[in-house]
ROSETOR-776731 format. One record per residue (C-alpha): residue in one letter; x, y, z; residue number from 1. Coordinates in nm, 4 decimals, always signed. Example, Ala and Ser with C-alpha at 12.3 -4.5 7.8 and 13.67 -1.06 7.14 Angstrom:
2
{res:A | east:+1.2300 | north:-0.4500 | up:+0.7800 | n:1}
{res:S | east:+1.3670 | north:-0.1060 | up:+0.7140 | n:2}
END
This chain:
300
{res:M | east:-0.2730 | north:-1.4977 | up:+0.1821 | n:1}
{res:L | east:-0.4702 | north:-1.2158 | up:+0.3437 | n:2}
{res:R | east:-0.3260 | north:-1.2862 | up:+0.6875 | n:3}
{res:A | east:+0.0258 | north:-1.2728 | up:+0.5456 | n:4}
{res:Q | east:-0.0452 | north:-0.9415 | up:+0.3720 | n:5}
{res:I | east:-0.2045 | north:-0.7761 | up:+0.6729 | n:6}
{res:S | east:+0.0388 | north:-0.9171 | up:+0.9286 | n:7}
{res:S | east:+0.3481 | north:-0.7858 | up:+0.7540 | n:8}
{res:S | east:+0.4897 | north:-0.4532 | up:+0.8672 | n:9}
{res:S | east:+0.7982 | north:-0.4905 | up:+0.6474 | n:10}
{res:E | east:+0.6091 | north:-0.4791 | up:+0.3165 | n:11}
{res:L | east:+0.3147 | north:-0.2498 | up:+0.2431 | n:12}
{res:S | east:+0.0115 | north:-0.4277 | up:+0.0977 | n:13}
{res:F | east:-0.2674 | north:-0.2792 | up:-0.1113 | n:14}
{res:L | east:-0.6299 | north:-0.3932 | up:-0.1278 | n:15}
{res:M | east:-0.8492 | north:-0.2728 | up:-0.4150 | n:16}
{res:E | east:-1.2199 | north:-0.2147 | up:-0.3796 | n:17}
{res:A | east:-1.4582 | north:-0.4550 | up:-0.5501 | n:18}
{res:H | east:-1.8363 | north:-0.4356 | up:-0.5510 | n:19}
{res:D | east:-1.9260 | north:-0.7194 | up:-0.7888 | n:20}
{res:G | east:-1.7683 | north:-0.9992 | up:-0.9894 | n:21}
{res:L | east:-1.6667 | north:-0.7721 | up:-1.2758 | n:22}
{res:S | east:-1.4812 | north:-0.5199 | up:-1.0588 | n:23}
{res:A | east:-1.3083 | north:-0.8102 | up:-0.8816 | n:24}
{res:A | east:-1.1879 | north:-0.9558 | up:-1.2117 | n:25}
{res:I | east:-1.0627 | north:-0.6162 | up:-1.3298 | n:26}
{res:A | east:-0.8694 | north:-0.5567 | up:-1.0056 | n:27}
{res:E | east:-0.7058 | north:-0.8975 | up:-1.0294 | n:28}
{res:R | east:-0.6105 | north:-0.8356 | up:-1.3930 | n:29}
{res:A | east:-0.4575 | north:-0.5012 | up:-1.2923 | n:30}
{res:G | east:-0.2212 | north:-0.6818 | up:-1.0545 | n:31}
{res:F | east:-0.3698 | north:-0.6350 | up:-0.7087 | n:32}
{res:K | east:-0.3054 | north:-0.9162 | up:-0.4605 | n:33}
{res:G | east:-0.6158 | north:-0.8687 | up:-0.2448 | n:34}
{res:L | east:-0.9643 | north:-0.7181 | up:-0.2525 | n:35}
{res:W | east:-1.1782 | north:-0.5009 | up:-0.0267 | n:36}
{res:A | east:-1.5497 | north:-0.5811 | up:-0.0550 | n:37}
{res:S | east:-1.6656 | north:-0.2265 | up:+0.0122 | n:38}
{res:G | east:-1.9908 | north:-0.1725 | up:+0.1992 | n:39}
{res:L | east:-2.0349 | north:+0.1692 | up:+0.0390 | n:40}
{res:S | east:-1.9740 | north:+0.0433 | up:-0.3132 | n:41}
{res:I | east:-2.1830 | north:-0.2714 | up:-0.2744 | n:42}
{res:A | east:-2.4734 | north:-0.0688 | up:-0.1374 | n:43}
{res:C | east:-2.4338 | north:+0.1783 | up:-0.4235 | n:44}
{res:S | east:-2.4316 | north:-0.1000 | up:-0.6844 | n:45}
{res:L | east:-2.7596 | north:-0.2278 | up:-0.5397 | n:46}
{res:G | east:-2.9175 | north:+0.1199 | up:-0.5366 | n:47}
{res:Y | east:-2.8979 | north:+0.1555 | up:-0.1582 | n:48}
{res:R | east:-2.7327 | north:+0.4109 | up:+0.0684 | n:49}
{res:D | east:-2.4429 | north:+0.3185 | up:+0.2928 | n:50}
{res:A | east:-2.6638 | north:+0.3289 | up:+0.6004 | n:51}
{res:N | east:-2.7367 | north:-0.0412 | up:+0.6550 | n:52}
{res:E | east:-3.0152 | north:-0.0221 | up:+0.3957 | n:53}
{res:A | east:-2.8672 | north:-0.3308 | up:+0.2307 | n:54}
{res:S | east:-2.9000 | north:-0.6342 | up:+0.4568 | n:55}
{res:W | east:-2.6307 | north:-0.8763 | up:+0.5654 | n:56}
{res:S | east:-2.7774 | north:-1.1337 | up:+0.3251 | n:57}
{res:H | east:-2.7398 | north:-0.8850 | up:+0.0377 | n:58}
{res:L | east:-2.3781 | north:-0.8429 | up:+0.1401 | n:59}
{res:V | east:-2.2868 | north:-1.2110 | up:+0.1589 | n:60}
{res:D | east:-2.4513 | north:-1.2814 | up:-0.1782 | n:61}
{res:V | east:-2.2369 | north:-1.0143 | up:-0.3446 | n:62}
{res:V | east:-1.9264 | north:-1.1349 | up:-0.1618 | n:63}
{res:E | east:-1.9821 | north:-1.4820 | up:-0.3052 | n:64}
{res:R | east:-1.9766 | north:-1.3373 | up:-0.6581 | n:65}
{res:I | east:-1.6619 | north:-1.1390 | up:-0.5786 | n:66}
{res:V | east:-1.4910 | north:-1.4492 | up:-0.4393 | n:67}
{res:D | east:-1.5923 | north:-1.6626 | up:-0.7376 | n:68}
{res:S | east:-1.4711 | north:-1.4059 | up:-0.9914 | n:69}
{res:S | east:-1.1060 | north:-1.3944 | up:-0.8884 | n:70}
{res:Q | east:-0.8383 | north:-1.5931 | up:-0.7107 | n:71}
{res:L | east:-0.7667 | north:-1.3119 | up:-0.4657 | n:72}
{res:P | east:-0.8358 | north:-1.3084 | up:-0.0914 | n:73}
{res:V | east:-1.1273 | north:-1.0833 | up:+0.0031 | n:74}
{res:L | east:-1.1486 | north:-0.8660 | up:+0.3144 | n:75}
{res:V | east:-1.5142 | north:-0.7763 | up:+0.3665 | n:76}
{res:D | east:-1.6444 | north:-0.4484 | up:+0.5008 | n:77}
{res:G | east:-1.8865 | north:-0.5841 | up:+0.7597 | n:78}
{res:D | east:-1.9995 | north:-0.2439 | up:+0.8910 | n:79}
{res:G | east:-2.0708 | north:-0.2905 | up:+1.2615 | n:80}
{res:G | east:-2.1855 | north:-0.6495 | up:+1.2187 | n:81}
{res:F | east:-2.5513 | north:-0.5580 | up:+1.1495 | n:82}
{res:G | east:-2.6526 | north:-0.5595 | up:+1.5148 | n:83}
{res:N | east:-2.5185 | north:-0.7047 | up:+1.8367 | n:84}
{res:F | east:-2.2718 | north:-0.9864 | up:+1.9015 | n:85}
{res:N | east:-2.5158 | north:-1.2459 | up:+1.7694 | n:86}
{res:N | east:-2.5660 | north:-1.0705 | up:+1.4360 | n:87}
{res:A | east:-2.1906 | north:-1.0158 | up:+1.4050 | n:88}
{res:R | east:-2.1007 | north:-1.3811 | up:+1.4600 | n:89}
{res:L | east:-2.3749 | north:-1.4920 | up:+1.2208 | n:90}
{res:L | east:-2.2350 | north:-1.2571 | up:+0.9569 | n:91}
{res:A | east:-1.8841 | north:-1.3927 | up:+1.0119 | n:92}
{res:R | east:-1.9960 | north:-1.7543 | up:+0.9765 | n:93}
{res:K | east:-2.1845 | north:-1.6771 | up:+0.6564 | n:94}
{res:L | east:-1.8912 | north:-1.4862 | up:+0.5087 | n:95}
{res:L | east:-1.6634 | north:-1.7786 | up:+0.5867 | n:96}
{res:Q | east:-1.9058 | north:-2.0140 | up:+0.4121 | n:97}
{res:R | east:-1.9043 | north:-1.7904 | up:+0.1034 | n:98}
{res:G | east:-1.5253 | north:-1.7911 | up:+0.0816 | n:99}
{res:A | east:-1.4240 | north:-1.4574 | up:+0.2354 | n:100}
{res:A | east:-1.0758 | north:-1.4346 | up:+0.3858 | n:101}
{res:G | east:-1.1492 | north:-1.1686 | up:+0.6460 | n:102}
{res:V | east:-1.3994 | north:-0.9224 | up:+0.7877 | n:103}
{res:A | east:-1.3598 | north:-0.5688 | up:+0.9187 | n:104}
{res:L | east:-1.6032 | north:-0.4585 | up:+1.1885 | n:105}
{res:E | east:-1.6372 | north:-0.0933 | up:+1.2909 | n:106}
{res:D | east:-1.7314 | north:+0.0332 | up:+1.6360 | n:107}
{res:S | east:-2.0448 | north:+0.2088 | up:+1.5148 | n:108}
{res:C | east:-2.4040 | north:+0.1796 | up:+1.6294 | n:109}
{res:F | east:-2.6698 | north:+0.0053 | up:+1.4223 | n:110}
{res:P | east:-2.7844 | north:+0.1338 | up:+1.1813 | n:111}
{res:K | east:-2.4590 | north:+0.2964 | up:+1.0811 | n:112}
{res:M | east:-2.4049 | north:+0.5979 | up:+0.8584 | n:113}
{res:N | east:-2.1176 | north:+0.6342 | up:+0.6139 | n:114}
{res:S | east:-1.8189 | north:+0.7910 | up:+0.7888 | n:115}
{res:F | east:-1.8052 | north:+1.0894 | up:+0.5542 | n:116}
{res:V | east:-2.1731 | north:+1.1856 | up:+0.5778 | n:117}
{res:G | east:-2.2724 | north:+1.4360 | up:+0.8478 | n:118}
{res:D | east:-2.1058 | north:+1.5057 | up:+1.1785 | n:119}
{res:R | east:-2.3090 | north:+1.2959 | up:+1.4232 | n:120}
{res:H | east:-2.1482 | north:+0.9552 | up:+1.4508 | n:121}
{res:P | east:-2.2328 | north:+0.7849 | up:+1.7804 | n:122}
{res:L | east:-1.9907 | north:+0.5116 | up:+1.8770 | n:123}
{res:A | east:-2.0691 | north:+0.1748 | up:+2.0260 | n:124}
{res:D | east:-1.9870 | north:+0.1216 | up:+2.3911 | n:125}
{res:I | east:-1.6300 | north:-0.0032 | up:+2.4069 | n:126}
{res:D | east:-1.7148 | north:-0.3117 | up:+2.6136 | n:127}
{res:E | east:-2.0169 | north:-0.3987 | up:+2.3980 | n:128}
{res:F | east:-1.8121 | north:-0.3779 | up:+2.0781 | n:129}
{res:S | east:-1.5345 | north:-0.5813 | up:+2.2357 | n:130}
{res:G | east:-1.7995 | north:-0.8458 | up:+2.2995 | n:131}
{res:R | east:-1.8870 | north:-0.8425 | up:+1.9287 | n:132}
{res:L | east:-1.5228 | north:-0.9041 | up:+1.8421 | n:133}
{res:R | east:-1.4898 | north:-1.1879 | up:+2.0930 | n:134}
{res:A | east:-1.8079 | north:-1.3491 | up:+1.9605 | n:135}
{res:V | east:-1.6735 | north:-1.3386 | up:+1.6045 | n:136}
{res:K | east:-1.3397 | north:-1.4802 | up:+1.7135 | n:137}
{res:D | east:-1.5099 | north:-1.7615 | up:+1.9029 | n:138}
{res:A | east:-1.7303 | north:-1.8376 | up:+1.6011 | n:139}
{res:V | east:-1.4647 | north:-1.8504 | up:+1.3285 | n:140}
{res:A | east:-1.1334 | north:-1.8676 | up:+1.5217 | n:141}
{res:D | east:-0.8459 | north:-1.7961 | up:+1.2832 | n:142}
{res:D | east:-1.0352 | north:-1.9031 | up:+0.9720 | n:143}
{res:L | east:-1.1204 | north:-1.5359 | up:+0.9086 | n:144}
{res:V | east:-0.8863 | north:-1.2421 | up:+0.9582 | n:145}
{res:L | east:-1.0626 | north:-1.0079 | up:+1.2030 | n:146}
{res:V | east:-0.9939 | north:-0.6361 | up:+1.1583 | n:147}
{res:A | east:-1.1293 | north:-0.3944 | up:+1.4189 | n:148}
{res:R | east:-1.2106 | north:-0.0560 | up:+1.2664 | n:149}
{res:I | east:-1.1944 | north:+0.2443 | up:+1.4970 | n:150}
{res:E | east:-1.4191 | north:+0.5436 | up:+1.4236 | n:151}
{res:A | east:-1.3124 | north:+0.7540 | up:+1.7221 | n:152}
{res:L | east:-1.1173 | north:+1.0074 | up:+1.5163 | n:153}
{res:I | east:-1.4041 | north:+1.0373 | up:+1.2668 | n:154}
{res:A | east:-1.6442 | north:+1.1006 | up:+1.5538 | n:155}
{res:G | east:-1.4201 | north:+1.3660 | up:+1.7106 | n:156}
{res:H | east:-1.3347 | north:+1.1717 | up:+2.0259 | n:157}
{res:G | east:-0.9631 | north:+1.2398 | up:+2.0010 | n:158}
{res:M | east:-0.6426 | north:+1.0402 | up:+1.9981 | n:159}
{res:D | east:-0.6515 | north:+0.9149 | up:+2.3579 | n:160}
{res:K | east:-0.9928 | north:+0.7555 | up:+2.3070 | n:161}
{res:A | east:-0.8801 | north:+0.6009 | up:+1.9786 | n:162}
{res:I | east:-0.5765 | north:+0.4435 | up:+2.1459 | n:163}
{res:L | east:-0.7885 | north:+0.3226 | up:+2.4379 | n:164}
{res:R | east:-1.0258 | north:+0.1506 | up:+2.1968 | n:165}
{res:A | east:-0.7406 | north:-0.0023 | up:+1.9991 | n:166}
{res:H | east:-0.5980 | north:-0.1648 | up:+2.3137 | n:167}
{res:A | east:-0.9408 | north:-0.2994 | up:+2.4111 | n:168}
{res:Y | east:-0.9989 | north:-0.4440 | up:+2.0645 | n:169}
{res:A | east:-0.6568 | north:-0.6053 | up:+2.0600 | n:170}
{res:D | east:-0.7390 | north:-0.7686 | up:+2.3920 | n:171}
{res:A | east:-1.0705 | north:-0.8894 | up:+2.2426 | n:172}
{res:G | east:-0.8907 | north:-1.0830 | up:+1.9709 | n:173}
{res:A | east:-0.8616 | north:-0.8514 | up:+1.6706 | n:174}
{res:D | east:-0.5859 | north:-0.9444 | up:+1.4261 | n:175}
{res:A | east:-0.5355 | north:-0.5875 | up:+1.3022 | n:176}
{res:I | east:-0.6559 | north:-0.2341 | up:+1.3674 | n:177}
{res:L | east:-0.8088 | north:-0.0149 | up:+1.0975 | n:178}
{res:I | east:-0.7807 | north:+0.3482 | up:+1.2007 | n:179}
{res:H | east:-1.0011 | north:+0.5846 | up:+1.0011 | n:180}
{res:S | east:-0.9811 | north:+0.9590 | up:+0.9425 | n:181}
{res:R | east:-1.1721 | north:+1.2214 | up:+0.7445 | n:182}
{res:Q | east:-0.8916 | north:+1.4775 | up:+0.7463 | n:183}
{res:S | east:-0.7279 | north:+1.5840 | up:+0.4203 | n:184}
{res:T | east:-0.3821 | north:+1.5021 | up:+0.5533 | n:185}
{res:A | east:-0.2475 | north:+1.1900 | up:+0.7201 | n:186}
{res:D | east:-0.1212 | north:+1.3738 | up:+1.0272 | n:187}
{res:E | east:-0.3599 | north:+1.2202 | up:+1.2811 | n:188}
{res:I | east:-0.3198 | north:+0.8748 | up:+1.1260 | n:189}
{res:L | east:+0.0572 | north:+0.8949 | up:+1.1579 | n:190}
{res:S | east:+0.0216 | north:+1.0263 | up:+1.5128 | n:191}
{res:F | east:-0.1946 | north:+0.7256 | up:+1.5987 | n:192}
{res:V | east:+0.0586 | north:+0.4869 | up:+1.4446 | n:193}
{res:N | east:+0.3395 | north:+0.6462 | up:+1.6452 | n:194}
{res:A | east:+0.1437 | north:+0.6165 | up:+1.9717 | n:195}
{res:W | east:+0.0290 | north:+0.2624 | up:+1.8955 | n:196}
{res:Q | east:+0.3837 | north:+0.1289 | up:+1.8565 | n:197}
{res:N | east:+0.2807 | north:-0.1520 | up:+1.6236 | n:198}
{res:R | east:+0.1126 | north:-0.3689 | up:+1.8881 | n:199}
{res:L | east:-0.1056 | north:-0.5013 | up:+1.6056 | n:200}
{res:P | east:-0.0782 | north:-0.4356 | up:+1.2308 | n:201}
{res:I | east:-0.2363 | north:-0.1099 | up:+1.1118 | n:202}
{res:V | east:-0.4727 | north:-0.0826 | up:+0.8139 | n:203}
{res:I | east:-0.5609 | north:+0.2571 | up:+0.6675 | n:204}
{res:V | east:-0.8104 | north:+0.3952 | up:+0.4143 | n:205}
{res:P | east:-0.6658 | north:+0.7150 | up:+0.2574 | n:206}
{res:T | east:-0.9841 | north:+0.8243 | up:+0.0814 | n:207}
{res:K | east:-0.9595 | north:+1.1836 | up:+0.2051 | n:208}
{res:Y | east:-0.5839 | north:+1.2174 | up:+0.2511 | n:209}
{res:Y | east:-0.4995 | north:+1.0711 | up:-0.0891 | n:210}
{res:R | east:-0.2231 | north:+1.3259 | up:-0.1578 | n:211}
{res:T | east:+0.0017 | north:+1.1761 | up:+0.1092 | n:212}
{res:P | east:+0.2907 | north:+0.9918 | up:-0.0582 | n:213}
{res:V | east:+0.2901 | north:+0.6178 | up:-0.0050 | n:214}
{res:S | east:+0.6460 | north:+0.6410 | up:+0.1247 | n:215}
{res:A | east:+0.5043 | north:+0.7936 | up:+0.4445 | n:216}
{res:Y | east:+0.3066 | north:+0.4763 | up:+0.5092 | n:217}
{res:R | east:+0.6074 | north:+0.2565 | up:+0.4423 | n:218}
{res:N | east:+0.8223 | north:+0.4621 | up:+0.6753 | n:219}
{res:A | east:+0.5557 | north:+0.4314 | up:+0.9460 | n:220}
{res:R | east:+0.5477 | north:+0.0518 | up:+0.8950 | n:221}
{res:I | east:+0.1766 | north:+0.0571 | up:+0.8184 | n:222}
{res:S | east:+0.0652 | north:-0.2856 | up:+0.7047 | n:223}
{res:T | east:-0.2114 | north:-0.2312 | up:+0.4502 | n:224}
{res:V | east:-0.3638 | north:+0.0445 | up:+0.2403 | n:225}
{res:I | east:-0.7221 | north:+0.0050 | up:+0.1171 | n:226}
{res:W | east:-0.8331 | north:+0.1888 | up:-0.1965 | n:227}
{res:A | east:-1.1877 | north:+0.1720 | up:-0.0737 | n:228}
{res:N | east:-1.4311 | north:+0.3017 | up:-0.3358 | n:229}
{res:H | east:-1.2384 | north:+0.3994 | up:-0.6465 | n:230}
{res:S | east:-1.3733 | north:+0.1432 | up:-0.8932 | n:231}
{res:M | east:-1.7314 | north:+0.2371 | up:-0.8097 | n:232}
{res:R | east:-1.6571 | north:+0.6087 | up:-0.8364 | n:233}
{res:A | east:-1.4776 | north:+0.5525 | up:-1.1679 | n:234}
{res:A | east:-1.7760 | north:+0.3541 | up:-1.2980 | n:235}
{res:I | east:-2.0194 | north:+0.6298 | up:-1.1980 | n:236}
{res:A | east:-1.8141 | north:+0.8938 | up:-1.3793 | n:237}
{res:A | east:-1.7739 | north:+0.6815 | up:-1.6930 | n:238}
{res:M | east:-2.1386 | north:+0.5735 | up:-1.7102 | n:239}
{res:R | east:-2.2598 | north:+0.9292 | up:-1.6541 | n:240}
{res:Q | east:-2.0431 | north:+1.0549 | up:-1.9396 | n:241}
{res:V | east:-2.1451 | north:+0.7807 | up:-2.1817 | n:242}
{res:C | east:-2.5162 | north:+0.8081 | up:-2.1037 | n:243}
{res:G | east:-2.5029 | north:+1.1856 | up:-2.1399 | n:244}
{res:R | east:-2.3352 | north:+1.1717 | up:-2.4795 | n:245}
{res:I | east:-2.5647 | north:+0.9014 | up:-2.6162 | n:246}
{res:I | east:-2.8833 | north:+1.0832 | up:-2.5114 | n:247}
{res:A | east:-2.7530 | north:+1.4120 | up:-2.6484 | n:248}
{res:E | east:-2.6259 | north:+1.2750 | up:-2.9796 | n:249}
{res:E | east:-2.8843 | north:+0.9989 | up:-3.0256 | n:250}
{res:S | east:-2.5958 | north:+0.7815 | up:-3.1337 | n:251}
{res:A | east:-2.3214 | north:+0.5663 | up:-2.9820 | n:252}
{res:A | east:-2.0744 | north:+0.6382 | up:-3.2596 | n:253}
{res:S | east:-1.8690 | north:+0.8974 | up:-3.0696 | n:254}
{res:V | east:-1.8353 | north:+0.6888 | up:-2.7527 | n:255}
{res:E | east:-1.7344 | north:+0.3593 | up:-2.9152 | n:256}
{res:P | east:-1.3612 | north:+0.4464 | up:-2.9345 | n:257}
{res:N | east:-1.3565 | north:+0.5229 | up:-2.5614 | n:258}
{res:I | east:-1.5316 | north:+0.2189 | up:-2.4156 | n:259}
{res:A | east:-1.4333 | north:-0.1453 | up:-2.3845 | n:260}
{res:T | east:-1.4975 | north:-0.3580 | up:-2.6896 | n:261}
{res:L | east:-1.7166 | north:-0.6638 | up:-2.6711 | n:262}
{res:D | east:-1.4088 | north:-0.8764 | up:-2.7391 | n:263}
{res:E | east:-1.2410 | north:-0.7253 | up:-2.4321 | n:264}
{res:L | east:-1.5496 | north:-0.8064 | up:-2.2250 | n:265}
{res:F | east:-1.5573 | north:-1.1652 | up:-2.3531 | n:266}
{res:E | east:-1.1850 | north:-1.2061 | up:-2.2845 | n:267}
{res:L | east:-1.2105 | north:-1.0658 | up:-1.9311 | n:268}
{res:L | east:-1.4874 | north:-1.3080 | up:-1.8359 | n:269}
{res:R | east:-1.3159 | north:-1.6021 | up:-2.0082 | n:270}
{res:Y | east:-1.5677 | north:-1.6936 | up:-2.2729 | n:271}
{res:D | east:-1.2861 | north:-1.8953 | up:-2.4336 | n:272}
{res:E | east:-1.2875 | north:-2.1272 | up:-2.1317 | n:273}
{res:L | east:-1.6579 | north:-2.1950 | up:-2.1849 | n:274}
{res:A | east:-1.5994 | north:-2.2711 | up:-2.5529 | n:275}
{res:G | east:-1.3242 | north:-2.5147 | up:-2.4596 | n:276}
{res:A | east:-1.5446 | north:-2.6800 | up:-2.1969 | n:277}
{res:E | east:-1.8277 | north:-2.7177 | up:-2.4461 | n:278}
{res:A | east:-1.5928 | north:-2.8948 | up:-2.6885 | n:279}
{res:R | east:-1.4836 | north:-3.1285 | up:-2.4112 | n:280}
{res:Y | east:-1.8109 | north:-3.2058 | up:-2.2341 | n:281}
{res:L | east:-2.1006 | north:-3.1614 | up:-2.4772 | n:282}
{res:P | east:-2.1844 | north:-3.4499 | up:-2.7134 | n:283}
{res:H | east:-2.0706 | north:-3.3976 | up:-3.0701 | n:284}
{res:P | east:-2.3318 | north:-3.4086 | up:-3.3493 | n:285}
{res:L | east:-2.3851 | north:-3.7648 | up:-3.4696 | n:286}
{res:T | east:-2.3179 | north:-3.8553 | up:-3.8316 | n:287}
{res:D | east:-2.5229 | north:-4.0969 | up:-4.0399 | n:288}
{res:D | east:-2.2608 | north:-4.3660 | up:-3.9759 | n:289}
{res:N | east:-2.2803 | north:-4.3571 | up:-3.5950 | n:290}
{res:R | east:-2.6338 | north:-4.2342 | up:-3.5301 | n:291}
{res:L | east:-2.8177 | north:-4.4509 | up:-3.2770 | n:292}
{res:H | east:-3.1189 | north:-4.6345 | up:-3.4189 | n:293}
{res:P | east:-3.4296 | north:-4.4753 | up:-3.2573 | n:294}
{res:H | east:-3.6066 | north:-4.8031 | up:-3.1820 | n:295}
{res:S | east:-3.3592 | north:-5.0851 | up:-3.1467 | n:296}
{res:G | east:-3.1073 | north:-4.9112 | up:-2.9250 | n:297}
{res:V | east:-2.8296 | north:-5.0389 | up:-3.1538 | n:298}
{res:H | east:-2.6353 | north:-4.8655 | up:-3.4263 | n:299}
{res:S | east:-2.7883 | north:-4.8884 | up:-3.7733 | n:300}
END
């Protein structure tokens, strides 16, 4: 499913961020057809910064919960692979075991820093990162979709360097190219797409250039748009507001109309399925007529 979504240049696909099982279930219920297991949002949910403070084992554990909580394919933000080629192929194998559909690896150095923090973003050597991609491809073949994420524009290296890296990563076995930008417009993204000429499908993350109409991406035959951190940011805003009102008012009365009911929570996580399973699989209480005799092993 993920490969079909990302490989298509005739139909624009959308992946919604998930950072735990609950956000995955909500995205599926909303109608999304695929998920982005966001490194930033997962780190945030664990109380870490998006600077490789969370380990690869933290990541794969959360991905397992995301996978188990929906029927949607999951593309995982694998940062730079948590080290060299060996770490990257280990991560890929573990993600495959936990049910992920794909992994995106960025050409950053370990430990990485979030793309939108600061101005110093050293890039991995192009040949070294290509080796990481080849190692992942050799480890998992086509069982995982491999997306190569280019940080050259973020790091200020210019369009020519970004295109050079894209060609190298395509040669190394990437299935798609994720081109990233921190500009408030999509101009450099669309320039990259025009120069790239659709050699491989293009994935974008319009976190900063969110005002660009989606029609521009369709016209450019971009494959996939990732809404990369919006559920986490929405949760932060909502929790901050609710906590502030409850501490100020010493009551939850005013917030109750604006938050999910317990019944909505139980419905979302399918408590009814558990009740049905209990009725089917748990023994029913025994009556006096069919109670087993405690000593003889026969019915009294």
